[in-house]
BAFI-3210 file (N, C-alpha, C; in Angstrom, 3 decimals, decimal comma, padded with zeros to 6 digits):
// residues 279
n [1|2|3|4|5|6|7|8|9|10|11|12|13|14|15|16|17|18|19|20|21|22|23|24|25|26|27|28|29|30|31|32|33|34|35|36|37|38|39|40|41|42|43|44|45|46|47|48|49|50|51|52|53|54|55|56|57|58|59|60|61|62|63|64|65|66|67|68|69|70|71|72|73|74|75|76|77|78|79|80|81|82|83|84|85|86|87|88|89|90|91|92|93|94|95|96|97|98|99|100|101|102|103|104|105|106|107|108|109|110|111|112|113|114|115|116|117|118|119|120|121|122|123|124|125|126|127|128|129|130|131|132|133|134|135|136|137|138|139|140|141|142|143|144|145|146|147|148|149|150|151|152|153|154|155|156|157|158|159|160|161|162|163|164|165|166|167|168|169|170|171|172|173|174|175|176|177|178|179|180|181|182|183|184|185|186|187|188|189|190|191|192|193|194|195|196|197|198|199|200|201|202|203|204|205|206|207|208|209|210|211|212|213|214|215|216|217|218|219|220|221|222|223|224|225|226|227|228|229|230|231|232|233|234|235|236|237|238|239|240|241|242|243|244|245|246|247|248|249|250|251|252|253|254|255|256|257|258|259|260|261|262|263|264|265|266|267|268|269|270|271|272|273|274|275|276|277|278|279]
n.u [-014,113|-013,258|-009,798|-009,525|-006,740|-004,266|-002,074|-000,405|001,525|003,267|002,000|000,162|-001,756|-003,314|-003,940|-003,035|-004,997|-007,244|-010,471|-011,725|-010,253|-008,373|-006,126|-003,914|-001,770|-000,890|001,554|002,968|005,717|007,645|010,870|013,333|016,632|019,185|017,345|015,628|013,388|011,916|010,380|007,959|006,610|004,550|002,558|002,570|004,222|006,474|006,704|009,426|009,276|010,594|008,483|009,690|013,124|016,057|016,489|018,018|017,920|017,764|017,261|017,098|019,674|020,890|021,996|020,649|021,353|021,232|018,624|016,306|015,696|014,434|013,507|011,795|008,987|007,161|006,884|009,370|011,725|013,007|011,358|012,465|012,918|012,672|012,194|010,863|010,574|007,705|007,185|009,793|011,850|012,805|014,714|014,512|016,553|016,638|018,683|018,369|016,240|013,171|010,032|008,197|006,910|005,436|003,940|002,502|001,556|-000,600|000,933|001,991|004,627|008,308|010,501|013,248|015,115|015,399|016,307|014,833|016,387|016,354|016,649|015,700|013,188|009,982|007,825|005,122|003,193|000,077|-003,016|-004,335|-004,661|-006,803|-008,792|-009,157|-007,595|-005,173|-002,178|000,438|002,204|004,287|006,112|006,866|007,335|006,702|006,415|008,725|009,515|008,027|008,735|010,096|008,293|005,341|002,193|002,554|001,951|003,041|002,746|003,421|001,251|000,760|-001,145|-000,965|-000,278|-002,571|-005,346|-008,228|-008,273|-008,357|-008,345|-010,041|-011,297|-013,908|-013,080|-013,154|-011,690|-012,921|-013,608|-012,656|-012,820|-011,850|-010,871|-011,811|-011,605|-009,991|-009,452|-008,558|-007,661|-007,190|-005,334|-005,061|-002,789|-003,033|-001,546|-001,227|-000,470|-000,321|-000,378|-002,575|-004,912|-007,183|-009,771|-011,601|-012,822|-014,534|-016,903|-018,680|-020,917|-022,461|-023,094|-024,569|-026,266|-026,513|-023,709|-021,073|-019,452|-016,234|-014,412|-011,387|-008,194|-004,801|-002,502|-004,768|-006,307|-007,601|-009,458|-010,024|-012,401|-014,545|-015,974|-016,698|-014,054|-013,095|-010,913|-010,746|-008,647|-008,880|-009,418|-006,606|-004,767|-002,272|-002,335|-001,330|-000,584|-000,211|-000,032|-001,175|-001,850|-002,659|-003,286|-005,520|-005,219|-003,550|-000,830|-000,767|-003,043|-006,245|-008,618|-011,775|-013,672|-015,889|-019,065|-020,592|-019,568|-017,104|-016,625|-015,267|-013,001|-011,466|-011,226|-009,175|-005,920|-003,428|-004,146|-004,066|-001,634|-001,228|-002,787|-001,550|000,716|000,146|001,286]
n.v [005,858|008,333|010,297|012,563|013,155|015,482|018,161|017,660|019,359|018,582|017,908|015,993|013,189|011,695|012,377|012,227|010,499|010,428|010,848|008,723|006,700|006,274|004,611|004,713|006,786|008,672|010,400|012,524|013,066|015,603|016,152|018,037|017,785|017,570|019,072|018,390|016,513|016,746|014,866|013,691|011,351|011,250|009,091|007,153|004,540|004,475|003,878|004,877|004,894|005,691|006,334|007,132|008,048|008,634|008,502|009,325|008,508|009,271|008,237|008,134|007,991|006,407|006,205|005,933|005,405|006,184|004,910|003,395|002,906|003,545|005,150|006,665|005,604|004,036|001,203|001,106|-000,963|-002,255|-001,815|000,257|000,612|002,574|001,624|003,976|004,168|004,654|007,730|008,645|011,378|011,847|012,566|013,056|013,006|014,371|012,516|012,730|014,225|013,335|011,323|010,543|007,970|008,103|006,464|004,978|003,549|003,406|002,880|002,100|001,391|002,185|000,945|-000,392|001,489|000,407|-000,812|-001,648|-003,316|-003,908|-006,475|-007,610|-007,695|-009,097|-011,114|-011,947|-014,048|-014,219|-015,966|-015,550|-015,076|-016,343|-015,635|-013,322|-012,176|-011,726|-011,234|-009,238|-009,249|-007,007|-007,331|-004,513|-004,194|-007,280|-010,537|-011,565|-009,478|-009,669|-009,761|-007,302|-004,991|-003,191|-002,448|-001,963|-002,880|-002,860|-002,851|-003,043|-003,280|-004,927|-005,205|-007,963|-007,542|-006,041|-004,747|-006,053|-007,473|-006,949|-007,511|-009,600|-013,027|-010,989|-009,171|-007,963|-006,328|-005,027|-005,664|-006,733|-010,414|-012,515|-015,934|-015,175|-012,581|-009,511|-006,031|-003,862|-000,865|000,613|002,252|003,182|004,155|004,998|004,205|004,413|002,585|003,102|006,973|007,998|006,179|004,299|003,276|001,128|001,442|-000,516|-000,790|-002,379|-002,128|-004,123|-007,768|-008,790|-006,446|-003,334|-001,363|000,969|002,984|004,008|006,164|005,819|007,451|008,386|008,819|008,977|008,606|006,029|005,304|003,003|002,149|-000,043|-002,849|-004,570|-004,989|-004,649|-003,984|-002,715|-002,573|-000,673|-002,187|-002,563|-001,169|-001,159|-001,498|-000,012|000,015|001,306|000,331|000,726|-000,500|-000,994|-002,212|-002,814|-004,418|-006,018|-007,224|-009,141|-009,514|-010,685|-011,687|-011,620|-013,356|-012,629|-014,017|-014,701|-014,798|-016,438|-019,144|-018,450|-018,490|-021,156|-021,197|-019,586|-019,559|-019,884|-018,004|-018,408|-018,418|-015,613|-014,788|-015,517|-014,326|-011,803|-011,026]
n.w [000,401|-002,214|-003,067|-005,235|-008,332|-007,509|-006,353|-003,659|-002,122|-000,286|001,971|004,202|002,760|003,784|006,906|010,374|012,826|010,833|010,404|008,795|008,424|011,039|010,995|009,909|007,866|005,385|002,882|000,087|-001,210|-002,778|-003,996|-004,852|-005,824|-003,376|-001,403|001,706|003,756|007,072|009,653|012,359|013,877|016,242|017,109|015,171|013,077|010,344|006,964|004,399|000,730|-002,107|-004,701|-007,387|-008,407|-005,745|-002,251|000,951|003,992|007,415|010,457|014,079|014,928|012,836|009,526|005,952|003,120|-000,533|-001,205|-003,230|-006,351|-009,157|-012,256|-014,386|-013,850|-011,429|-012,477|-013,305|-012,244|-009,142|-006,105|-002,870|000,434|003,720|007,135|009,542|013,317|015,703|017,305|016,359|015,489|011,951|008,965|005,455|002,803|-000,366|-002,803|-005,788|-007,862|-006,508|-006,468|-003,364|-001,459|001,710|004,097|006,893|010,150|012,874|016,006|019,316|020,444|020,548|018,166|016,012|013,672|010,344|006,983|003,586|001,020|-002,040|-002,896|-000,725|-001,470|-001,176|-003,032|-004,649|-006,952|-008,193|-009,658|-013,052|-016,449|-017,412|-015,593|-015,621|-013,128|-013,352|-011,359|-009,568|-006,265|-004,761|-001,516|000,635|003,591|004,475|005,368|006,127|007,751|010,355|013,077|013,238|013,128|014,043|013,523|010,710|007,249|004,037|000,738|-002,930|-005,766|-008,723|-012,330|-013,804|-017,456|-019,136|-018,397|-016,115|-012,913|-009,463|-006,209|-006,024|-005,222|-004,011|-000,590|002,744|005,935|008,542|010,760|014,132|014,977|015,525|014,759|012,243|010,889|010,563|011,897|010,049|008,611|005,069|002,672|-000,633|-003,331|-006,841|-009,562|-013,623|-016,398|-020,274|-018,779|-018,696|-018,270|-016,636|-014,031|-011,852|-008,824|-006,489|-003,943|-001,512|000,527|002,057|001,492|-001,324|-001,549|-003,359|-003,723|-003,283|-006,174|-007,376|-009,780|-010,570|-011,422|-012,572|-009,661|-008,149|-004,998|-002,399|000,315|002,311|004,588|005,416|004,307|001,316|-000,969|-004,191|-007,258|-010,630|-013,972|-016,707|-019,809|-021,674|-020,104|-017,847|-014,399|-011,168|-007,687|-004,742|-001,343|001,338|005,214|007,878|011,353|013,727|016,325|015,886|013,933|011,652|008,861|008,633|006,106|005,267|003,339|000,561|001,299|-001,015|-003,339|-002,461|-003,200|-005,467|-005,019|-005,207|-008,148|-008,768|-009,253|-006,748|-005,035|-002,239|-001,497|-001,786|000,078|002,537|002,963|003,870|006,406]
ca.u [-013,451|-011,715|-009,368|-009,012|-005,226|-003,850|-000,675|-000,592|002,489|004,131|001,209|-000,244|-002,928|-004,094|-003,179|-002,564|-006,218|-008,331|-011,771|-012,675|-009,094|-007,233|-005,118|-002,915|-001,068|000,175|001,749|003,795|006,482|008,073|011,476|014,446|017,793|019,533|016,403|014,983|012,039|011,712|008,954|007,928|004,795|004,514|001,950|002,353|005,319|006,118|008,246|009,620|009,437|010,690|008,343|010,866|014,181|016,622|016,750|018,936|016,863|018,205|016,577|017,540|021,105|021,172|021,625|020,596|021,603|020,829|017,456|015,487|016,565|013,577|013,520|010,560|008,029|007,498|007,453|011,015|012,797|012,287|011,000|013,396|012,182|013,405|011,234|011,042|009,716|007,096|008,063|011,429|012,492|013,403|015,054|014,732|016,872|016,760|019,835|018,044|014,904|012,496|008,539|008,318|005,669|005,668|003,335|002,414|000,302|-000,504|001,762|002,443|005,725|009,248|011,535|014,462|014,996|015,940|016,537|014,677|016,784|015,356|016,828|014,830|011,323|009,112|007,257|004,367|002,434|-001,271|-004,183|-004,031|-005,078|-008,374|-009,498|-008,679|-007,330|-003,422|-001,346|002,070|002,480|005,860|005,656|008,189|006,862|006,036|006,214|010,068|009,894|007,131|008,933|010,188|007,183|004,467|001,309|002,197|001,944|003,308|003,020|002,910|000,625|000,887|-002,091|000,010|-000,790|-003,113|-006,949|-008,238|-009,157|-007,919|-008,905|-011,049|-012,432|-013,932|-012,906|-013,202|-011,179|-013,032|-013,952|-011,486|-013,307|-010,518|-010,461|-012,673|-011,220|-009,314|-009,914|-007,316|-008,036|-006,384|-004,874|-004,353|-002,126|-002,980|-001,035|-001,587|000,790|000,057|-001,124|-004,111|-005,371|-008,032|-010,670|-012,952|-012,795|-015,850|-016,910|-019,907|-020,804|-022,990|-023,237|-026,107|-026,832|-025,764|-022,603|-020,657|-018,112|-015,039|-013,708|-010,275|-006,997|-003,525|-002,753|-006,138|-005,922|-008,984|-009,471|-011,202|-012,998|-015,363|-017,020|-015,913|-013,356|-011,943|-010,847|-010,253|-008,031|-009,563|-008,534|-005,706|-003,936|-001,481|-002,535|-000,450|-001,489|000,818|-000,793|-001,249|-002,475|-002,289|-004,355|-005,859|-004,877|-002,334|-000,176|-001,194|-004,190|-007,074|-009,339|-012,974|-014,026|-017,589|-020,427|-021,544|-018,127|-016,235|-016,444|-014,337|-011,220|-011,080|-010,809|-007,893|-004,803|-002,290|-004,969|-003,964|-000,137|-001,213|-003,239|-000,430|002,195|-000,175|001,068]
ca.v [007,327|008,546|011,775|012,854|013,645|016,685|018,399|018,128|020,322|017,933|017,852|014,599|013,392|011,050|012,838|011,598|010,278|010,738|010,436|007,638|005,485|006,545|003,416|004,626|007,919|008,432|011,397|011,913|014,201|015,720|017,047|018,403|016,732|018,388|019,198|017,511|016,694|016,647|014,675|013,085|011,186|010,473|007,730|005,998|003,966|004,747|003,292|005,761|003,951|006,479|006,190|007,204|008,756|008,095|009,251|009,336|008,410|009,283|008,447|006,933|007,790|005,454|006,652|004,982|006,649|005,293|003,953|003,748|003,107|004,090|006,161|007,400|005,255|002,823|000,136|001,157|-001,058|-002,729|-000,939|000,237|001,772|002,553|001,334|004,670|003,574|005,284|008,633|008,882|012,193|011,700|013,402|012,455|013,985|013,806|012,590|012,842|014,235|012,460|011,482|009,643|007,352|007,886|005,533|004,910|002,753|003,162|001,976|002,745|001,261|002,454|-000,445|-000,013|001,350|-000,687|-000,370|-002,734|-002,875|-004,301|-007,947|-008,338|-007,597|-010,463|-011,329|-013,333|-013,626|-015,079|-015,506|-016,086|-014,361|-016,848|-015,555|-011,841|-011,989|-012,021|-009,845|-009,534|-008,127|-006,928|-006,960|-004,121|-004,880|-008,394|-011,708|-011,735|-008,297|-009,694|-009,323|-006,323|-003,845|-003,274|-003,171|-001,312|-003,657|-002,059|-003,363|-002,950|-004,282|-004,861|-006,038|-008,344|-007,668|-004,545|-004,668|-007,244|-007,280|-006,974|-007,850|-010,277|-012,502|-009,773|-009,239|-006,747|-006,652|-003,946|-006,123|-007,627|-010,938|-013,786|-016,188|-015,166|-011,382|-008,639|-004,544|-003,138|000,361|000,720|003,258|002,813|005,349|004,236|004,509|003,673|002,637|004,649|007,392|008,359|005,115|004,264|002,020|001,236|000,833|-000,742|-000,522|-002,647|-002,346|-005,444|-008,634|-008,602|-005,054|-002,279|-000,361|002,422|002,862|005,410|006,142|006,144|007,765|008,383|009,161|008,878|007,850|005,702|005,263|001,393|001,746|-001,247|-003,272|-005,735|-003,767|-005,259|-002,911|-003,248|-001,454|-000,435|-003,085|-001,896|-000,443|-001,653|-000,736|000,158|000,524|001,182|000,087|001,013|-001,468|-000,480|-003,317|-002,482|-005,373|-007,016|-006,883|-010,080|-009,503|-011,724|-011,078|-012,116|-013,217|-012,511|-015,407|-014,726|-014,946|-017,316|-019,848|-018,077|-018,749|-022,374|-020,878|-018,432|-020,078|-019,558|-017,118|-018,723|-018,196|-014,527|-014,230|-016,090|-013,304|-010,516|-010,718]
ca.w [-000,293|-003,471|-003,038|-006,912|-008,110|-006,667|-005,675|-002,157|-001,692|000,582|003,384|004,332|002,139|005,109|008,226|011,842|013,260|009,758|010,900|008,206|008,614|011,618|011,879|008,808|007,457|004,015|002,185|-001,184|-000,793|-004,391|-003,580|-005,862|-005,376|-002,115|-000,072|002,731|004,529|008,407|010,258|013,728|014,042|017,721|017,693|013,985|012,758|009,186|006,122|003,304|-000,299|-003,350|-006,099|-008,355|-007,283|-004,652|-001,345|001,974|005,384|008,820|011,832|015,616|014,778|011,622|007,762|005,104|001,823|-001,686|-001,251|-004,209|-007,720|-010,127|-013,026|-015,353|-012,939|-010,703|-013,270|-013,998|-011,255|-007,993|-004,568|-001,434|001,509|005,304|008,100|010,617|014,490|016,244|017,863|016,399|014,332|011,017|007,800|004,261|002,121|-001,875|-003,563|-007,080|-007,726|-006,319|-005,403|-002,305|-000,624|003,258|004,828|008,565|010,764|014,233|016,808|020,617|020,737|019,399|017,899|015,640|012,241|009,084|005,220|002,669|-000,276|-003,841|-003,326|000,123|-001,648|-001,186|-004,605|-004,829|-008,221|-008,435|-010,868|-014,339|-018,034|-018,034|-014,605|-015,599|-012,173|-012,883|-010,459|-008,997|-005,290|-003,949|-000,388|000,857|004,693|004,125|006,072|006,490|008,894|011,072|014,203|013,431|012,762|014,751|012,551|009,118|006,249|002,771|-000,461|-004,136|-006,740|-010,106|-012,713|-014,977|-018,570|-019,189|-017,678|-015,162|-011,903|-008,387|-004,971|-005,809|-004,582|-002,713|000,969|004,032|007,310|008,985|012,196|014,895|015,013|015,069|013,683|011,104|010,254|011,951|011,409|009,402|007,962|003,749|002,026|-001,732|-004,591|-007,926|-010,878|-014,603|-017,682|-020,130|-017,334|-019,230|-018,018|-015,317|-013,739|-011,193|-007,362|-005,785|-002,075|-001,058|002,505|002,627|000,744|-002,093|-001,568|-003,976|-003,297|-004,317|-007,152|-007,642|-011,183|-010,184|-012,455|-012,243|-008,735|-007,051|-003,417|-002,271|001,551|002,881|005,911|005,383|003,204|000,050|-002,078|-005,330|-008,076|-011,723|-014,740|-017,999|-020,756|-022,544|-019,478|-016,676|-013,048|-010,095|-006,803|-003,252|-000,455|003,312|006,161|009,704|012,271|015,098|017,238|015,102|012,166|010,565|008,084|008,193|005,096|005,469|001,772|000,603|000,950|-002,700|-004,263|-002,036|-004,342|-006,684|-004,297|-005,967|-009,672|-009,164|-008,942|-005,986|-004,293|-000,696|-001,112|-001,686|001,576|003,263|002,520|004,779|007,951]
c.u [-012,272|-011,330|-008,478|-007,304|-005,264|-002,408|-000,717|000,266|002,958|003,166|000,485|-001,712|-003,995|-003,457|-003,594|-004,314|-006,982|-009,777|-012,376|-011,599|-008,072|-006,157|-004,382|-002,967|-000,219|000,265|002,393|004,148|007,309|009,497|012,835|015,613|018,499|018,613|016,015|013,598|012,231|010,368|009,057|006,715|004,915|003,874|001,622|004,277|005,250|007,173|008,175|010,033|009,304|009,553|009,192|011,966|014,936|016,862|017,812|017,826|018,042|017,415|016,932|019,110|021,715|020,929|021,601|020,447|021,157|019,798|016,697|016,203|015,714|013,946|012,473|009,547|008,612|007,197|008,783|012,072|012,032|012,066|011,977|012,589|012,957|012,133|011,666|010,381|009,119|007,817|009,588|011,612|013,335|013,735|015,179|015,027|017,082|018,311|019,658|016,667|014,139|010,601|008,882|007,033|005,880|004,431|003,231|000,955|000,538|-000,350|001,960|003,915|007,221|010,153|012,757|014,617|015,560|015,867|015,964|014,995|015,749|015,734|016,125|013,680|010,623|007,974|006,177|003,176|001,070|-002,059|-003,895|-004,904|-006,794|-009,481|-009,686|-008,467|-005,481|-003,069|-000,031|002,522|003,931|005,587|007,080|008,328|006,043|006,385|007,719|010,361|008,923|007,535|010,019|009,799|006,060|003,079|001,018|002,608|002,087|003,763|002,933|002,609|000,363|-000,602|-000,710|-000,960|-002,002|-004,541|-006,893|-008,517|-008,316|-008,230|-010,164|-010,804|-012,838|-013,902|-013,029|-012,431|-011,584|-013,477|-012,877|-012,596|-012,276|-011,416|-010,893|-012,118|-010,725|-009,654|-008,527|-007,773|-006,615|-006,749|-004,523|-003,907|-002,843|-001,920|-001,026|-000,540|-000,288|-000,907|-002,436|-005,227|-006,316|-008,887|-011,064|-012,591|-014,112|-015,974|-018,430|-019,965|-021,569|-023,487|-024,435|-026,583|-026,056|-024,710|-022,057|-019,388|-017,586|-014,400|-012,223|-009,177|-006,019|-003,316|-003,742|-005,366|-007,332|-008,408|-010,605|-011,146|-013,580|-016,153|-015,661|-015,221|-012,693|-011,937|-010,396|-009,547|-008,943|-009,092|-007,573|-004,273|-003,417|-001,815|-001,692|-001,236|-000,642|-000,165|-000,320|-001,975|-002,109|-003,529|-004,331|-005,189|-003,765|-002,293|-000,532|-003,073|-005,078|-008,392|-010,719|-013,944|-015,418|-018,205|-020,709|-020,575|-017,084|-015,604|-015,479|-013,081|-010,768|-011,097|-009,394|-006,382|-003,769|-002,690|-004,350|-002,699|-000,206|-001,716|-002,452|000,603|001,424|000,068|002,426]
c.v [007,526|009,790|011,743|013,413|014,826|016,921|018,839|019,052|019,596|017,828|016,661|014,644|012,525|011,560|012,036|011,553|010,606|010,075|008,885|006,591|006,240|005,834|003,841|006,243|007,702|010,133|011,122|013,218|014,291|016,793|016,877|017,749|018,028|018,324|018,123|017,840|015,768|016,135|013,736|012,764|010,648|009,341|006,775|006,093|004,258|004,032|004,743|004,850|005,305|005,552|005,998|007,993|008,103|009,310|008,799|009,545|008,383|009,320|007,489|007,051|007,016|006,194|005,720|005,661|005,713|004,585|004,738|003,702|003,238|004,977|006,712|007,359|003,877|001,192|000,169|000,555|-001,850|-001,834|-000,722|000,830|001,859|002,310|002,276|004,213|004,882|006,481|008,825|010,081|011,919|012,935|012,580|013,276|013,541|013,759|013,010|013,516|013,433|012,688|010,259|009,536|007,679|007,585|005,276|004,219|003,343|002,687|002,625|002,049|001,671|001,252|000,125|000,278|000,357|-000,249|-001,626|-002,436|-004,069|-005,933|-008,755|-007,922|-009,280|-010,443|-012,627|-012,825|-014,554|-014,753|-016,267|-015,134|-015,004|-016,315|-014,066|-011,185|-011,877|-010,595|-010,181|-008,480|-008,249|-006,331|-006,114|-004,479|-005,824|-009,203|-011,585|-010,631|-008,415|-009,142|-008,348|-004,695|-004,115|-003,499|-002,674|-002,829|-002,412|-002,579|-002,480|-003,759|-003,922|-005,465|-006,664|-008,734|-006,102|-005,203|-005,759|-006,541|-007,576|-006,766|-008,707|-012,154|-011,595|-010,142|-008,418|-007,091|-005,257|-004,462|-006,891|-008,813|-012,399|-015,181|-015,864|-013,552|-010,540|-007,220|-003,924|-002,087|000,240|001,694|002,801|004,166|004,396|005,187|003,803|003,806|002,504|005,641|008,202|007,285|005,553|003,358|002,340|000,802|000,848|-000,724|-000,990|-003,116|-003,644|-006,219|-008,563|-007,687|-003,876|-001,484|000,670|002,285|004,291|005,140|006,401|006,344|007,731|009,169|009,567|008,193|007,280|005,269|003,952|001,357|000,574|-001,631|-004,071|-004,453|-004,229|-004,080|-003,406|-001,935|-001,807|-001,822|-001,847|-001,054|-001,371|-000,791|-000,657|000,499|000,479|001,439|-000,026|000,051|-001,278|-001,440|-002,669|-003,176|-005,908|-006,485|-007,809|-009,731|-010,828|-011,385|-011,794|-011,998|-013,279|-013,231|-015,243|-015,514|-015,779|-018,612|-019,994|-018,494|-020,334|-022,078|-020,401|-019,232|-019,383|-018,315|-017,429|-018,231|-016,724|-013,816|-014,854|-014,952|-011,899|-010,580|-010,126]
c.w [-001,133|-003,050|-004,635|-006,666|-007,662|-006,569|-004,711|-001,632|-000,666|001,896|002,921|003,584|002,756|006,013|009,391|012,270|012,305|010,352|009,934|008,307|009,537|011,911|010,558|008,270|006,142|003,666|001,277|-001,072|-002,624|-003,657|-004,937|-005,369|-004,314|-001,177|000,484|003,166|006,198|008,861|011,574|013,767|015,173|017,847|016,062|013,620|011,082|008,204|004,765|001,837|-001,282|-004,202|-007,219|-007,623|-006,353|-003,708|-000,039|003,653|006,347|010,064|012,995|015,397|013,548|010,707|006,969|003,943|000,648|-001,862|-002,095|-005,476|-008,964|-011,073|-013,072|-014,379|-012,533|-011,128|-013,710|-012,281|-010,049|-006,655|-003,867|-000,898|002,909|006,258|009,328|011,916|015,028|016,788|017,850|015,077|013,047|009,870|006,591|002,984|000,354|-002,774|-005,107|-006,986|-007,736|-006,033|-004,722|-001,644|000,951|003,900|006,042|008,801|012,004|015,173|018,169|020,944|019,802|019,042|017,094|013,901|011,234|007,737|004,299|001,710|-001,561|-003,729|-001,944|000,035|-001,442|-001,941|-004,515|-006,306|-008,056|-009,427|-011,985|-015,109|-017,893|-017,369|-014,797|-013,940|-011,511|-012,458|-010,331|-007,521|-004,985|-002,577|000,174|002,562|004,673|005,568|007,151|007,857|010,115|012,270|014,801|013,285|013,640|013,974|011,503|008,186|004,817|001,744|-001,972|-005,248|-008,077|-010,802|-013,633|-016,179|-018,532|-018,932|-016,835|-013,838|-010,599|-007,182|-005,203|-005,910|-003,554|-001,577|001,755|005,190|007,827|010,652|012,704|015,346|014,585|015,435|012,251|009,960|011,129|011,129|010,778|008,548|006,587|003,832|000,326|-002,593|-005,984|-009,083|-011,965|-015,507|-019,332|-019,200|-017,833|-019,050|-017,073|-014,929|-012,741|-009,991|-006,718|-004,284|-001,801|000,117|003,108|001,591|-000,003|-001,968|-002,368|-003,221|-003,909|-004,954|-007,375|-008,844|-010,610|-011,317|-012,006|-010,948|-007,851|-006,002|-003,103|-000,719|001,671|004,031|006,249|004,007|002,234|-000,928|-003,420|-006,370|-009,769|-012,924|-015,935|-019,212|-021,847|-021,889|-018,008|-015,471|-011,872|-008,726|-005,333|-002,198|000,738|003,945|007,045|010,361|013,361|016,178|016,822|013,649|011,154|009,748|008,078|007,340|005,484|003,842|001,449|000,403|-000,350|-003,446|-003,672|-002,712|-005,226|-006,047|-004,949|-007,436|-009,959|-008,311|-008,399|-004,869|-002,817|-000,476|-000,827|-000,181|002,758|003,905|003,446|006,252|008,558]
res [m|h|i|p|p|h|d|n|h|n|r|a|i|v|d|i|d|d|p|l|v|p|l|v|y|f|n|i|l|r|l|e|p|g|a|h|y|d|y|h|l|t|a|y|e|t|c|v|v|p|a|t|g|t|v|t|v|e|a|a|g|a|r|f|a|g|i|g|n|r|g|k|d|v|w|d|g|e|p|e|g|v|y|v|p|t|n|t|p|a|r|i|t|a|e|t|r|t|e|c|f|l|s|g|a|r|y|d|r|t|l|t|p|f|a|i|r|a|d|e|i|d|v|v|q|y|g|s|d|d|t|k|t|h|r|k|i|k|h|i|l|g|t|k|y|h|d|r|v|g|r|l|l|v|s|e|l|f|t|v|g|a|g|g|w|s|g|f|p|s|h|k|h|d|t|d|r|l|p|e|e|t|r|h|d|e|c|y|n|f|r|f|r|p|d|h|g|s|g|l|q|m|l|q|r|v|d|n|e|p|g|e|a|y|h|i|m|d|r|s|t|v|l|i|d|k|g|y|h|p|c|c|a|l|p|g|y|e|m|y|y|f|t|i|l|g|g|l|s|q|r|s|l|k|q|y|f|q|p|t|h|a|d|q|l|h|t|i|p|g|i|m|d|m|v|a|k|f|k]
***
């Protein structure tokens, strides 16, 4: 499903118990300096990540100041964030004008809040210019926090260079059937540089049968409930997408690669390193 760019007025773009992707939550907040946003999600753990600007996050008696250091856009510095546990009231206060991603995953236990600073981001780069798959992933809630988070995985993905494919070889994660695959709902929010760029999100429900395709633009949101889902940027444009994954029964993501294209796994440098980071 594609949700076109729009001003959501600080209301959830993907709300709790979404009929398509009930395991994830997504909101975008736009706050002026000194303004605050209070929230309390009883069944979802969350992660606060400024797209731009700087915030203070308060939760469970803890206070995390100076979160976020990016200015112009998501390419302007490294991400930072704060993990807020399930059923924990929280306040986000803008230290500067900010646009802030609020991501979540359904989880039934209450853990402990913590901050993720720029030097703690887990970065992996894979693919190549030759295969048109060169990209960089910045894991905000990645493998190093596996024992401190319930079901939520949060990352930022960048095309390296202008144009090219992401999420290829095509994979899916819509069915719990270990060891082959896990059920993880997913949500993307896209950005392009320059911002008048655009791209394509494919969604193929069945191998070797025609699927769906969405024209994605700067600030498009895409919901992935089932099927194989590669995406690409037009030549001449850089693409970024903020990624939220919520698992049904475990945090670690087990992708199932589309049989038709599975042999491409051997042509893309470093792809198995990428796969190993989604835990």
